[in-house]
N, C-alpha and C positions, 0 to 999 in steps of 0.2 A: 506494501499500499504505501503511493506517495505520499511525503510531508504537504502540511499544507503552508508550513514555518516559509515565511518570506525572507529569504536571502538578501543581505542590503551591501552591495560591495562599495568602495570608495575606491576612487582612481585616481592618483596626482600626475599630473603631466605639465613638462615644460610647455610655454605657449609654444603656437606656431603648425602644431599639425592640424591637416585640414578639415573639413566636413569628413569626407568621405574616409579618413584615416579614425577618426573618431567613434564613426558608424561601425566600422570594421571590427575594430577593437571591441565596442559593445557587443555585438552579435557573437563573435568568437567566446568572449569573457563569460556572456549570457548562457550558450550554448554548453559550455564549457563544466561552468555551475551547476546548471540544471542536471545534467548527467551525474556528476560527480557527488552531487546531493541528494536525487533521486528526488528533485521537487518538478512542479511543471516550469516551462521557460517563463510562463506570464508569472508568475510569482516572483522573479528575478529583479532584482534594481539595481540599479547602477547611477553612481554620482561619479562627475566627471569633474574636477576642480584641476583649473590650467595654474600655473606661475609663472611670471615675468622672470627674467634674469636676474632681477634684482630684488627675489621676492624668495630665491633660493641659493643657501650657500652650505659648501663644504668645507669643515676647519675654520671659518671666521670670513671665509672668502665666498664670496658672491659667484654666481654664475657670469654675469655681466665683467665681475672684474676679471675672471678667467679668460672671459674671451676676447677683454682688450690688453691684458700679457701676451697673450699667443700671438696674437696681429702685432706686437710691438717686438715681438722675436722672444720672449720671455718667458720661460714656465714657473707656474707657481705650482706649489706641492698640493 
């Protein structure tokens, strides 16, 4: 018997993906979750949050800073 519990999946992406890419990933993840969790695909919810280059950092350095350093020929750790 299939579960009726609604899985909610949060996905965080860097801004810049196309609408088609986001639709493809939402479809693929929904299918995978429905199959793996044995739920009806109509119960799967996906929330996509996009982040700009200055809203995501690693080791205190934003992606924007890393991109700027790369363009200048400098490597940041």
